[in-house]
All heavy atoms as an XYZ file, in Angstrom:
922
protein
N     -13.451     14.978     12.888
C     -12.927     13.619     12.794
C     -11.540     13.612     13.397
O     -10.775     14.537     13.257
C     -12.879     13.187     11.330
C     -12.563     11.739     11.182
S     -12.368     11.041      9.483
C     -13.451     11.859      8.473
N     -11.228     12.546     14.049
C      -9.933     12.351     14.707
C      -8.811     12.438     13.652
O      -8.945     11.952     12.525
C      -9.929     10.986     15.386
C      -8.693     10.755     16.216
O      -7.761     11.519     16.182
N      -8.745      9.685     16.972
N      -7.726     13.056     14.019
C      -6.601     13.280     13.105
C      -6.045     11.954     12.598
O      -5.684     11.836     11.407
C      -5.503     14.111     13.803
C      -4.376     14.597     12.915
C      -4.903     15.479     11.782
C      -3.335     15.351     13.747
N      -5.933     10.974     13.482
C      -5.414      9.653     13.086
C      -6.314      9.002     12.005
O      -5.858      8.458     11.034
C      -5.265      8.719     14.296
C      -4.142      9.295     15.189
C      -4.922      7.321     13.871
C      -4.017      8.574     16.491
N      -7.630      9.140     12.192
C      -8.575      8.596     11.214
C      -8.440      9.328      9.871
O      -8.526      8.737      8.813
C     -10.012      8.693     11.724
C     -10.371      7.747     12.873
C     -11.791      8.034     13.341
C     -10.247      6.314     12.413
N      -8.224     10.640      9.925
C      -8.071     11.408      8.675
C      -6.761     11.033      7.976
O      -6.762     10.958      6.722
C      -8.080     12.934      8.992
C      -9.487     13.320      9.396
C      -9.718     14.758      9.788
N      -8.760     15.743      9.344
C      -8.550     16.893      9.962
N      -9.228     17.167     11.057
N      -7.670     17.749      9.516
N      -5.708     10.752      8.696
C      -4.499     10.255      8.080
C      -4.691      8.860      7.461
O      -4.213      8.534      6.406
C      -3.296     10.239      9.037
C      -2.589     11.549      9.112
C      -2.470     12.216     10.336
C      -2.022     12.141      8.030
C      -1.824     13.430     10.462
C      -1.364     13.367      8.088
C      -1.252     14.009      9.303
N      -5.467      8.026      8.186
C      -5.778      6.688      7.664
C      -6.584      6.754      6.379
O      -6.353      6.015      5.404
N      -7.528      7.702      6.357
C      -8.321      7.907      5.141
C      -7.412      8.443      4.004
O      -7.616      8.010      2.836
C      -9.471      8.904      5.413
C     -10.391      9.242      4.260
C     -11.087      7.979      3.788
C     -11.382     10.282      4.688
N      -6.495      9.262      4.348
C      -5.555      9.784      3.330
C      -4.745      8.643      2.723
O      -4.562      8.584      1.494
C      -4.608     10.791      3.977
O      -3.618     11.211      3.081
N      -4.302      7.701      3.544
C      -3.568      6.575      3.034
C      -4.413      5.734      2.112
O      -3.935      5.346      1.042
C      -3.027      5.705      4.231
C      -1.962      6.497      4.968
C      -2.520      4.382      3.753
C      -1.554      5.894      6.304
N      -5.656      5.509      2.461
C      -6.583      4.740      1.588
C      -6.803      5.467      0.271
O      -6.876      4.835     -0.799
C      -7.893      4.487      2.300
C      -7.847      3.518      3.487
C      -9.217      3.436      4.167
C      -7.365      2.151      3.051
N      -6.936      6.783      0.327
C      -7.151      7.575     -0.885
C      -5.943      7.420     -1.801
O      -6.075      7.237     -3.038
C      -7.402      9.032     -0.540
C      -8.798      9.174      0.093
C      -7.250      9.952     -1.762
C      -9.086     10.547      0.670
N      -4.740      7.501     -1.246
C      -3.511      7.423     -2.093
C      -3.404      6.030     -2.724
O      -3.063      5.906     -3.906
C      -2.251      7.760     -1.270
C      -0.995      7.489     -2.036
C      -2.305      9.238     -0.843
N      -3.650      5.002     -1.945
C      -3.620      3.612     -2.455
C      -4.644      3.438     -3.579
O      -4.342      2.877     -4.667
C      -3.788      2.605     -1.342
C      -2.563      2.630     -0.439
C      -3.990      1.189     -1.929
C      -2.732      1.847      0.845
N      -5.848      3.942     -3.377
C      -6.878      3.863     -4.408
C      -6.472      4.640     -5.643
O      -6.695      4.181     -6.797
C      -8.226      4.379     -3.855
N      -5.888      5.819     -5.443
C      -5.445      6.669     -6.586
C      -4.390      5.917     -7.390
O      -4.346      5.955     -8.617
C      -4.909      7.998     -6.111
N      -3.478      5.220     -6.678
C      -2.448      4.460     -7.356
C      -3.023      3.346     -8.208
O      -2.730      3.210     -9.377
C      -1.455      3.853     -6.365
C      -0.558      2.850     -6.963
C       0.463      3.199     -7.843
C      -0.713      1.489     -6.720
C       1.308      2.255     -8.420
C       0.073      0.553     -7.310
C       1.108      0.919     -8.171
N      -3.923      2.556     -7.609
C      -4.501      1.426     -8.327
C      -5.322      1.888     -9.521
O      -5.145      1.378    -10.653
C      -5.383      0.591     -7.360
C      -4.464     -0.064     -6.313
C      -6.190     -0.451     -8.110
C      -5.230     -0.720     -5.167
N      -6.181      2.872     -9.355
C      -7.020      3.343    -10.401
C      -6.176      3.989    -11.522
O      -6.346      3.682    -12.722
C      -8.098      4.309     -9.893
C      -8.825      5.013    -11.055
C      -9.091      3.571     -8.992
N      -5.236      4.862    -11.150
C      -4.471      5.537    -12.170
C      -3.554      4.599    -12.954
O      -3.451      4.735    -14.153
C      -3.645      6.672    -11.543
O      -2.653      6.158    -10.692
N      -2.947      3.650    -12.256
C      -2.085      2.703    -12.954
C      -2.896      1.823    -13.915
O      -2.460      1.558    -15.039
C      -1.348      1.818    -11.943
N      -4.071      1.389    -13.496
C      -4.912      0.549    -14.339
C      -5.353      1.335    -15.566
O      -5.245      0.865    -16.699
C      -6.096      0.051    -13.508
O      -5.667     -0.666    -12.401
C      -6.999     -0.824    -14.399
N      -5.867      2.541    -15.365
C      -6.377      3.325    -16.475
C      -5.246      3.736    -17.415
O      -5.425      3.755    -18.644
C      -7.142      4.576    -15.968
C      -8.465      4.281    -15.295
C      -9.075      5.576    -14.762
C      -9.423      3.541    -16.193
N      -4.093      4.078    -16.877
C      -2.961      4.437    -17.739
C      -2.508      3.231    -18.567
O      -2.165      3.398    -19.734
C      -1.778      4.942    -16.872
N      -2.509      2.043    -17.985
C      -2.167      0.838    -18.738
C      -3.147      0.575    -19.870
O      -2.747      0.238    -20.979
N      -4.433      0.729    -19.594
C      -5.459      0.504    -20.612
C      -5.325      1.566    -21.716
O      -5.361      1.239    -22.923
C      -6.868      0.577    -19.969
C      -7.959      0.640    -21.042
C      -7.077     -0.598    -19.064
N      -5.087      2.813    -21.324
C      -4.905      3.895    -22.289
C      -3.689      3.644    -23.170
O      -3.742      3.782    -24.395
C      -4.778      5.244    -21.549
C      -4.480      6.394    -22.446
C      -5.480      6.965    -23.222
C      -3.231      6.954    -22.491
C      -5.229      8.040    -24.044
C      -2.956      8.060    -23.300
C      -3.973      8.563    -24.076
N      -2.536      3.310    -22.557
C      -1.332      3.040    -23.298
C      -1.512      1.889    -24.271
O      -1.017      1.966    -25.448
C      -0.166      2.791    -22.370
N      -2.189      0.884    -23.851
C      -2.420     -0.289    -24.702
C      -3.337      0.121    -25.841
O      -3.111     -0.276    -27.027
C      -3.089     -1.413    -23.904
C      -3.345     -2.678    -24.671
C      -2.091     -3.492    -24.941
O      -1.153     -3.427    -24.122
O      -2.086     -4.179    -25.968
N      -4.368      0.916    -25.593
C      -5.305      1.300    -26.629
C      -4.703      2.133    -27.731
O      -5.051      1.984    -28.881
C      -6.492      2.041    -25.987
N      -3.794      3.044    -27.349
C      -3.188      3.910    -28.383
C      -1.836      3.414    -28.855
O      -1.248      4.004    -29.732
C      -3.164      5.371    -27.949
C      -2.203      5.597    -26.775
C      -4.523      5.892    -27.640
C      -1.964      7.038    -26.436
N      -1.342      2.324    -28.248
C      -0.143      1.675    -28.729
C       1.165      2.389    -28.342
O       2.111      2.379    -29.116
N       1.192      2.962    -27.161
C       2.464      3.587    -26.721
C       3.109      2.676    -25.611
O       2.489      1.793    -25.100
C       2.237      5.024    -26.191
C       1.231      5.068    -25.014
C       1.782      5.899    -27.323
C       1.088      6.448    -24.400
N       4.316      3.041    -25.263
C       5.125      2.280    -24.309
C       4.425      2.274    -22.942
O       4.240      3.356    -22.362
C       6.481      2.891    -24.227
C       7.546      2.056    -23.635
C       7.471      0.764    -23.176
C       8.900      2.457    -23.402
N       8.683      0.324    -22.715
C       9.558      1.367    -22.799
C       9.601      3.625    -23.633
C      10.908      1.405    -22.441
C      10.958      3.679    -23.266
C      11.570      2.573    -22.672
N       3.996      1.129    -22.482
C       3.147      1.040    -21.326
C       3.861      1.389    -20.008
O       3.308      2.132    -19.195
C       2.580     -0.406    -21.210
C       1.449     -0.627    -22.143
C       0.991     -2.044    -22.231
C       0.591     -2.671    -20.936
N      -0.030     -3.992    -21.094
N       5.035      0.887    -19.775
C       5.625      1.022    -18.475
C       5.917      2.498    -18.086
O       5.542      2.878    -16.968
C       6.911      0.196    -18.358
C       7.294     -0.145    -16.938
C       8.531     -0.987    -16.967
C       8.422     -2.128    -16.011
N       9.632     -2.931    -15.985
N       6.526      3.292    -18.946
C       6.682      4.699    -18.477
C       5.393      5.479    -18.399
O       5.261      6.346    -17.574
C       7.623      5.301    -19.582
C       7.570      4.346    -20.733
C       7.179      3.013    -20.176
N       4.414      5.086    -19.199
C       3.113      5.736    -19.120
C       2.463      5.452    -17.773
O       1.983      6.340    -17.079
C       2.190      5.316    -20.278
O       2.832      5.556    -21.530
C       0.846      6.009    -20.233
N       2.421      4.168    -17.441
C       1.839      3.749    -16.153
C       2.568      4.363    -14.990
O       1.981      4.921    -14.094
C       1.824      2.204    -16.034
C       0.882      1.589    -17.058
C       1.426      1.770    -14.633
C       1.061      0.067    -17.215
N       3.902      4.311    -15.032
C       4.713      4.839    -13.947
C       4.575      6.313    -13.729
O       4.406      6.804    -12.623
N       4.587      7.065    -14.821
C       4.521      8.541    -14.689
C       3.139      8.977    -14.199
O       3.021      9.843    -13.360
C       4.919      9.213    -16.003
O       4.020      8.868    -17.053
N       2.085      8.387    -14.775
C       0.734      8.780    -14.361
C       0.497      8.369    -12.897
O      -0.020      9.156    -12.091
C      -0.329      8.118    -15.268
C      -1.717      8.275    -14.707
C      -0.243      8.701    -16.676
N       0.940      7.195    -12.514
C       0.780      6.742    -11.106
C       1.563      7.615    -10.173
O       1.093      7.962     -9.096
C       1.192      5.284    -10.983
N       2.792      7.991    -10.560
C       3.612      8.852     -9.678
C       2.932     10.194     -9.468
O       2.878     10.670     -8.302
C       4.993      9.061    -10.294
N       2.406     10.789    -10.519
C       1.728     12.077    -10.384
C       0.510     11.950     -9.456
O       0.319     12.746     -8.557
C       1.339     12.627    -11.778
C       0.394     13.808    -11.658
C       2.549     13.025    -12.577
N      -0.267     10.924     -9.697
C      -1.496     10.738     -8.898
C      -1.215     10.418     -7.413
O      -1.877     10.952     -6.571
C      -2.340      9.615     -9.514
S      -3.094     10.082    -11.070
N      -0.159      9.650     -7.167
C       0.197      9.333     -5.792
C       0.643     10.573     -5.039
O       0.197     10.842     -3.927
C       1.272      8.230     -5.724
C       1.937      8.138     -4.371
C       0.652      6.877     -6.093
N       1.536     11.326     -5.604
C       2.063     12.539     -4.960
C       0.955     13.576     -4.772
O       0.811     14.122     -3.681
C       3.277     13.102     -5.678
C       3.735     14.412     -5.094
C       4.436     12.105     -5.659
N       0.221     13.862     -5.820
C      -0.843     14.872     -5.722
C      -1.954     14.459     -4.800
O      -2.442     15.292     -4.019
C      -1.391     15.209     -7.116
C      -0.421     15.893     -8.074
C      -1.136     16.168     -9.407
C       0.172     17.167     -7.497
N      -2.375     13.190     -4.812
C      -3.424     12.765     -3.933
C      -2.913     12.729     -2.493
O      -3.689     13.003     -1.565
C      -3.990     11.430     -4.352
O      -3.053     10.410     -4.244
N      -1.669     12.399     -2.295
C      -1.057     12.448     -0.943
C      -1.046     13.825     -0.397
O      -1.368     14.060      0.779
N      -0.704     14.807     -1.236
C      -0.711     16.194     -0.797
C      -2.147     16.678     -0.501
O      -2.437     17.257      0.523
C      -0.085     17.093     -1.854
C      -0.107     18.526     -1.507
C       0.835     19.089     -0.663
C      -1.084     19.368     -1.998
C       0.787     20.432     -0.292
C      -1.123     20.723     -1.649
C      -0.184     21.244     -0.805
O      -0.235     22.547     -0.461
N      -3.053     16.405     -1.420
C      -4.405     16.924     -1.320
C      -5.185     16.302     -0.167
O      -5.995     16.965      0.450
C      -5.160     16.703     -2.634
N      -4.899     15.008      0.164
C      -5.720     14.348      1.190
C      -5.119     14.394      2.565
O      -5.774     14.057      3.530
C      -5.926     12.884      0.782
O      -4.704     12.174      0.767
N      -3.872     14.863      2.690
C      -3.263     14.903      4.012
C      -3.900     15.992      4.856
O      -4.036     17.141      4.406
C      -1.770     15.197      3.873
N      -4.343     15.676      6.056
C      -5.004     16.666      6.886
C      -4.031     17.694      7.460
O      -4.444     18.824      7.744
C      -5.656     15.854      7.981
C      -4.927     14.616      8.045
C      -4.394     14.344      6.677
N      -2.790     17.313      7.660
C      -1.757     18.214      8.189
C      -0.431     17.839      7.522
O      -0.270     16.732      7.026
C      -1.600     18.051      9.726
C      -2.556     18.819     10.547
C      -2.130     18.735     11.987
C      -2.771     19.838     12.792
N      -2.279     19.889     14.140
N       0.514     18.763      7.592
C       1.852     18.472      7.061
C       1.808     17.999      5.608
O       2.447     17.031      5.264
C       2.612     17.480      7.951
C       2.522     17.830      9.402
C       1.810     16.995     10.282
C       3.147     18.955      9.921
C       1.737     17.311     11.624
C       3.035     19.270     11.291
C       2.351     18.414     12.116
O       2.254     18.711     13.458
N       1.041     18.683      4.772
C       0.781     18.259      3.434
C       2.023     18.047      2.604
O       2.164     17.031      1.900
C      -0.154     19.244      2.735
C      -1.544     19.210      3.258
C      -2.433     20.228      2.534
C      -3.849     20.086      2.867
N      -4.483     18.911      2.412
N       2.956     18.981      2.664
C       4.169     18.858      1.869
C       5.025     17.697      2.341
O       5.588     16.970      1.507
C       4.944     20.186      1.937
C       5.769     20.553      0.753
C       5.001     20.426     -0.564
C       6.337     21.954      0.909
N       5.091     17.519      3.618
C       5.882     16.344      4.144
C       5.267     15.053      3.731
O       5.994     14.099      3.375
C       5.942     16.449      5.692
N       3.941     14.944      3.760
C       3.271     13.714      3.333
C       3.468     13.476      1.869
O       3.673     12.338      1.399
C       1.809     13.739      3.703
C       1.617     13.254      5.106
C       1.543     14.022      6.241
C       1.515     11.879      5.542
N       1.393     13.194      7.334
C       1.376     11.890      6.940
C       1.539     10.662      4.896
C       1.255     10.733      7.687
C       1.392      9.495      5.632
C       1.270      9.545      7.016
N       3.422     14.532      1.042
C       3.687     14.384     -0.382
C       5.079     13.855     -0.624
O       5.302     12.962     -1.480
C       3.420     15.686     -1.112
N       6.041     14.386      0.106
C       7.444     13.922     -0.038
C       7.571     12.451      0.439
O       8.289     11.684     -0.199
C       8.380     14.800      0.756
N       6.878     12.113      1.498
C       6.909     10.730      1.979
C       6.324      9.801      0.918
O       6.848      8.708      0.638
C       6.191     10.569      3.309
C       6.099      9.160      3.876
C       7.516      8.652      4.213
C       5.180      9.142      5.069
N       5.210     10.202      0.319
C       4.602      9.372     -0.702
C       5.488      9.271     -1.948
O       5.520      8.242     -2.606
C       3.215      9.896     -1.085
C       2.172      9.463     -0.115
C       1.475     10.233      0.751
C       1.748      8.114      0.191
N       0.649      9.435      1.533
C       0.810      8.117      1.191
C       2.125      6.862     -0.366
C       0.193      6.983      1.701
C       1.495      5.707      0.142
C       0.561      5.785      1.168
N       6.235     10.341     -2.244
C       7.214     10.255     -3.338
C       8.242      9.211     -3.057
O       8.571      8.382     -3.892
C       7.871     11.623     -3.565
C       8.994     11.651     -4.589
C       8.492     11.255     -5.961
C       9.674     13.015     -4.606
N       8.750      9.192     -1.824
C       9.741      8.181     -1.424
C       9.150      6.774     -1.497
O       9.778      5.863     -2.041
C      10.287      8.499     -0.038
C      11.253      7.463      0.478
C      12.554      7.410     -0.017
C      10.858      6.525      1.404
C      13.444      6.441      0.416
C      11.728      5.558      1.863
C      13.024      5.504      1.356
N       7.990      6.616     -0.883
C       7.341      5.265     -0.915
C       7.069      4.818     -2.329
O       7.309      3.668     -2.683
C       5.991      5.318     -0.064
C       5.206      4.032     -0.276
C       6.322      5.525      1.373
N       6.604      5.751     -3.158
C       6.345      5.440     -4.570
C       7.620      5.077     -5.325
O       7.600      4.204     -6.158
N       8.728      5.753     -4.982
C       9.982      5.461     -5.667
C      10.453      4.053     -5.325
O      10.898      3.332     -6.225
C      11.017      6.516     -5.285
N      10.345      3.692     -4.095
C      10.712      2.331     -3.659
C       9.810      1.291     -4.337
O      10.292      0.305     -4.874
C      10.691      2.198     -2.119
C      10.894      0.746     -1.688
C      11.765      3.084     -1.499
N       8.514      1.572     -4.349
C       7.563      0.653     -4.978
C       7.831      0.563     -6.476
O       7.760     -0.562     -7.030
C       6.117      1.102     -4.712
N       8.111      1.673     -7.108
C       8.368      1.663     -8.554
C       9.609      0.828     -8.876
O       9.630      0.072     -9.878
C       8.542      3.091     -9.097
N      10.651      0.991     -8.015
C      11.838      0.167     -8.238
C      11.538     -1.317     -8.113
O      11.944     -2.108     -8.980
C      12.918      0.562     -7.241
C      14.146     -0.204     -7.355
C      15.143     -0.041     -8.329
C      14.551     -1.298     -6.553
N      16.114     -1.003     -8.114
C      15.795     -1.761     -7.040
C      14.008     -1.922     -5.441
C      16.467     -2.818     -6.453
C      14.670     -2.977     -4.900
C      15.880     -3.446     -5.374
N      10.755     -1.691     -7.122
C      10.403     -3.089     -6.938
C       9.505     -3.587     -8.049
O       9.711     -4.686     -8.570
N       8.501     -2.784     -8.426
C       7.575     -3.203     -9.442
C       8.285     -3.246    -10.837
O       7.914     -4.089    -11.678
C       6.382     -2.278     -9.507
C       5.438     -2.403     -8.319
C       4.376     -1.250     -8.389
C       4.749     -3.753     -8.320
N       9.234     -2.387    -11.058
C       9.898     -2.401    -12.379
C      10.723     -3.660    -12.561
O      10.898     -4.142    -13.676
C      10.806     -1.171    -12.519
O      11.947     -1.263    -11.731
N      11.190     -4.247    -11.466
C      11.907     -5.540    -11.581
C      10.959     -6.689    -11.631
O      11.276     -7.731    -12.185
C      12.846     -5.689    -10.377
C      13.979     -4.682    -10.411
O      14.458     -4.291    -11.460
N      14.420     -4.234     -9.230
N       9.815     -6.583    -11.041
C       8.826     -7.657    -10.980
C       8.041     -7.804    -12.277
O       7.724     -8.919    -12.703
C       7.862     -7.463     -9.824
N       7.737     -6.673    -12.942
C       6.957     -6.704    -14.156
C       7.762     -6.229    -15.330
O       7.875     -5.025    -15.566
C       5.686     -5.786    -14.011
C       4.750     -6.270    -12.973
C       4.712     -5.658    -11.725
C       3.900     -7.334    -13.243
C       3.853     -6.117    -10.744
C       3.039     -7.786    -12.238
C       2.998     -7.183    -10.970
N       8.347     -7.147    -16.039
C       9.153     -6.823    -17.202
C       8.409     -7.078    -18.500
O       7.764     -8.112    -18.636
C      10.439     -7.664    -17.213
C      11.434     -7.351    -16.082
S      12.056     -5.655    -16.139
C      13.066     -5.738    -17.570
N       8.419     -6.105    -19.360
C       7.866     -6.245    -20.707
C       9.039     -6.403    -21.660
O      10.157     -5.983    -21.367
C       7.058     -5.023    -21.096
C       5.850     -4.744    -20.202
C       5.854     -3.724    -19.299
C       4.706     -5.574    -20.300
C       4.746     -3.475    -18.474
C       3.602     -5.345    -19.507
C       3.639     -4.301    -18.590
O       2.551     -4.061    -17.804
N       8.785     -6.973    -22.798
C       9.858     -7.208    -23.760
C      10.539     -5.895    -24.181
O      11.758     -5.837    -24.344
C       9.320     -7.907    -25.009
N       9.738     -4.828    -24.316
C      10.301     -3.540    -24.769
C      11.149     -2.868    -23.687
O      11.797     -1.893    -23.918
C       9.195     -2.613    -25.257
C       8.213     -2.145    -24.196
C       6.963     -3.007    -24.094
O       6.943     -4.145    -24.588
O       6.011     -2.519    -23.504
N      11.094     -3.378    -22.433
C      11.854     -2.797    -21.345
C      13.283     -3.341    -21.235
O      14.041     -2.855    -20.383
C      11.149     -3.041    -20.013
C       9.774     -2.418    -19.971
O       9.531     -1.440    -20.740
O       8.959     -2.902    -19.188
N      13.607     -4.359    -21.970
C      14.890     -5.034    -21.833
C      16.037     -4.051    -21.989
O      16.136     -3.326    -23.005
C      15.023     -6.178    -22.822
N      16.925     -4.033    -21.033
C      18.156     -3.279    -21.104
C      18.023     -1.776    -20.952
O      18.973     -1.033    -21.277
N      16.942     -1.266    -20.439
C      16.795      0.184    -20.257
C      16.194      0.511    -18.893
O      15.381     -0.273    -18.350
C      15.926      0.794    -21.348
O      15.904      2.219    -21.155
C      14.533      0.254    -21.371
N      16.661      1.590    -18.362
C      16.101      2.118    -17.092
C      15.223      3.369    -17.340
O      14.810      4.025    -16.435
C      17.253      2.538    -16.157
C      18.068      1.339    -15.634
C      17.174      0.416    -14.785
O      16.408      0.868    -13.943
N      17.312     -0.879    -15.000
N      14.950      3.621    -18.620
C      14.168      4.812    -18.994
C      12.788      4.855    -18.297
O      12.407      5.950    -17.796
C      14.014      4.910    -20.503
N      12.014      3.746    -18.247
C      10.732      3.834    -17.578
C      10.840      4.283    -16.098
O      10.014      5.055    -15.629
C      10.143      2.414    -17.719
C      10.817      1.870    -18.906
C      12.209      2.455    -18.879
N      11.851      3.750    -15.390
C      12.019      4.092    -14.003
C      12.443      5.546    -13.850
O      11.940      6.263    -12.973
C      13.054      3.155    -13.377
C      13.154      3.190    -11.883
C      11.827      2.840    -11.193
C      14.216      2.205    -11.408
N      13.330      5.990    -14.732
C      13.761      7.415    -14.670
C      12.603      8.352    -14.983
O      12.440      9.393    -14.285
C      14.931      7.642    -15.625
C      16.162      6.851    -15.162
C      15.265      9.095    -15.799
C      17.288      6.731    -16.153
N      11.764      8.004    -15.918
C      10.620      8.820    -16.278
C       9.628      8.865    -15.092
O       9.069      9.911    -14.750
C       9.925      8.270    -17.549
C      10.845      8.552    -18.738
C       8.577      8.913    -17.765
C      10.426      7.823    -20.021
N       9.447      7.713    -14.453
C       8.548      7.629    -13.290
C       9.086      8.538    -12.151
O       8.339      9.323    -11.553
C       8.465      6.172    -12.804
O       7.881      5.387    -13.844
C       7.590      6.076    -11.556
N      10.401      8.433    -11.882
C      11.007      9.254    -10.813
C      10.861     10.765    -11.145
O      10.536     11.564    -10.305
C      12.432      8.913    -10.629
C      12.680      7.608     -9.918
C      13.979      7.039     -9.873
C      11.652      6.857     -9.327
C      14.212      5.854     -9.222
C      11.894      5.666     -8.689
C      13.171      5.145     -8.643
O      13.422      3.973     -7.997
N      11.136     11.111    -12.437
C      11.070     12.517    -12.840
C       9.640     13.041    -12.687
O       9.445     14.159    -12.253
C      11.549     12.669    -14.256
N       8.648     12.210    -12.997
C       7.264     12.645    -12.854
C       6.891     12.883    -11.407
O       6.195     13.807    -11.050
C       6.312     11.571    -13.456
O       6.539     11.434    -14.836
N       7.382     11.989    -10.530
C       7.135     12.158     -9.121
C       7.764     13.411     -8.531
O       7.136     14.152     -7.787
N       8.996     13.676     -8.910
C       9.694     14.895     -8.458
C       9.005     16.128     -8.993
O       8.848     17.136     -8.265
C      11.193     14.847     -8.863
C      11.896     16.163     -8.589
C      11.929     13.725     -8.108
N       8.608     16.111    -10.239
C       7.888     17.230    -10.824
C       6.613     17.480    -10.057
O       6.247     18.643     -9.746
C       7.590     17.020    -12.306
C       6.760     18.096    -12.913
C       7.344     19.294    -13.273
C       5.423     17.905    -13.149
C       6.551     20.307    -13.820
C       4.604     18.901    -13.699
C       5.221     20.120    -14.042
N       5.906     16.441     -9.707
C       4.651     16.581     -8.936
C       4.895     17.174     -7.571
O       4.094     17.951     -7.096
C       3.944     15.216     -8.816
O       3.626     14.685    -10.046
N       5.964     16.775     -6.934
C       6.307     17.380     -5.643
C       6.629     18.854     -5.808
O       6.243     19.635     -4.916
C       7.489     16.625     -4.985
C       7.843     17.053     -3.588
C       6.652     16.776     -2.628
C       9.041     16.306     -3.082
N       7.262     19.224     -6.859
C       7.528     20.668     -7.105
C       6.219     21.412     -7.316
O       6.069     22.532     -6.803
C       8.486     20.852     -8.284
C       9.886     20.400     -7.973
S      11.072     20.832     -9.271
C      10.461     19.988    -10.694
N       5.266     20.815     -7.972
C       3.935     21.430     -8.138
C       3.272     21.594     -6.769
O       2.690     22.659     -6.487
C       3.037     20.602     -9.102
C       1.599     21.054     -9.066
C       3.605     20.632    -10.520
N       3.351     20.572     -5.938
C       2.801     20.657     -4.606
C       3.457     21.797     -3.805
O       2.781     22.515     -3.090
C       2.974     19.333     -3.852
S       1.986     17.994     -4.477
N       4.742     21.952     -3.977
C       5.435     22.999     -3.258
C       4.960     24.389     -3.701
O       4.755     25.256     -2.866
C       6.970     22.864     -3.467
C       7.772     23.920     -2.734
C       9.156     23.424     -2.441
N      10.029     24.513     -2.063
C      10.028     25.155     -0.902
N       9.097     24.871     -0.031
N      10.860     26.089     -0.612
N       4.726     24.546     -4.973
C       4.249     25.857     -5.491
C       2.851     26.104     -4.913
O       2.529     27.184     -4.441
C       4.206     25.867     -7.022
C       3.424     27.054     -7.573
C       5.637     25.838     -7.562
N       1.983     25.092     -4.965
C       0.609     25.221     -4.401
C       0.677     25.533     -2.943
O      -0.057     26.406     -2.448
C      -0.195     23.943     -4.595
C      -0.720     23.745     -5.967
C      -0.814     24.651     -6.971
C      -1.245     22.511     -6.479
N      -1.357     24.071     -8.075
C      -1.610     22.757     -7.836
C      -1.350     21.230     -5.936
C      -2.179     21.769     -8.576
C      -1.900     20.233     -6.760
C      -2.310     20.536     -8.064
N       1.588     24.897     -2.234
C       1.742     25.114     -0.805
C       2.178     26.564     -0.485
O       1.619     27.191      0.394
C       2.760     24.098     -0.205
C       2.738     24.018      1.234
N       1.747     23.378      1.958
C       3.597     24.518      2.212
C       2.001     23.486      3.230
N       3.121     24.163      3.430
N       3.116     27.032     -1.238
C       3.572     28.428     -1.025
C       2.495     29.409     -1.368
O       2.307     30.402     -0.645
C       4.838     28.694     -1.890
C       6.076     28.040     -1.371
C       7.241     28.407     -2.219
C       8.000     29.461     -1.504
N       9.262     29.827     -2.168
N       1.727     29.159     -2.437
C       0.609     30.086     -2.790
C      -0.462     30.058     -1.723
O      -0.984     31.120     -1.370
C       0.042     29.680     -4.150
C       0.883     30.098     -5.287
C       0.174     29.856     -6.573
N       1.035     30.276     -7.689
C       0.748     30.087     -8.936
N      -0.351     29.443     -9.266
N       1.571     30.504     -9.870
N      -0.812     28.877     -1.229
C      -1.822     28.809     -0.196
C      -1.345     29.455      1.091
O      -2.110     30.120      1.777
C      -2.263     27.364      0.055
C      -3.126     26.841     -1.055
O      -3.708     27.577     -1.807
N      -3.140     25.519     -1.203
N      -0.087     29.232      1.481
C       0.450     29.859      2.706
C       0.460     31.360      2.540
O       0.148     32.086      3.479
C       1.860     29.341      2.925
O       1.865     27.962      3.187
N       0.841     31.855      1.395
C       0.884     33.299      1.151
C      -0.516     33.887      1.187
O      -0.756     34.944      1.752
C       1.571     33.651     -0.144
C       1.584     35.077     -0.479
N       2.351     35.962      0.253
C       0.986     35.803     -1.428
C       2.216     37.174     -0.235
N       1.370     37.095     -1.296
N      -1.491     33.178      0.577
C      -2.866     33.612      0.531
C      -3.463     33.690      1.916
O      -4.180     34.618      2.262
C      -3.682     32.679     -0.351
C      -4.938     33.297     -0.872
C      -5.637     32.392     -1.901
N      -4.815     32.277     -3.066
C      -4.785     31.194     -3.873
N      -5.504     30.132     -3.560
N      -4.026     31.163     -4.927
N      -3.154     32.715      2.767
C      -3.723     32.644      4.108
C      -3.064     33.755      4.952
O      -3.766     34.397      5.786
C      -3.448     31.232      4.743
C      -4.321     30.228      4.031
C      -3.728     31.264      6.257
C      -4.012     28.769      4.401
N      -1.783     33.981      4.790
C      -1.111     34.993      5.611
C      -1.528     36.422      5.264
O      -1.384     37.322      6.078
C       0.403     34.862      5.497
O       0.866     35.167      4.198
N      -2.015     36.656      4.032
C      -2.389     37.998      3.712
C      -3.830     38.327      4.051
O      -4.281     39.450      3.884
C      -2.233     38.245      2.163
O      -2.992     37.253      1.407
C      -0.759     38.149      1.782
N      -4.580     37.346      4.489
C      -6.000     37.598      4.869
C      -6.106     38.263      6.201
O      -5.373     38.228      7.052
C      -6.792     36.295      4.883
C      -7.072     35.836      3.487
C      -7.954     34.609      3.544
C      -8.287     34.108      2.156
N      -9.128     32.969      2.116
């Protein structure tokens, strides 16, 4: 398959992962009665970064970092657009979302180093 098509498919996978994970995390948080916004944000951040890394046909770590940046910008915009009463006066949900995304990128980096080391020793 053409590389451009594979990158296009990767973008669709990441967008789908975001929509599905954010929706399911919101339903889960509502069902068990926990704070929705940081739950949605952290789960979505993890899914976006990991799916971006896993689905990228080349330059996996760079794409994961790019998705972290895109997700951070989107999270900032969405946090201002969707306000819940319990979010008044706090930036904690956004900070938790950012921390989850950065942690996910670190996980991708570990996987990347392990896979690179495994391939080089064969």
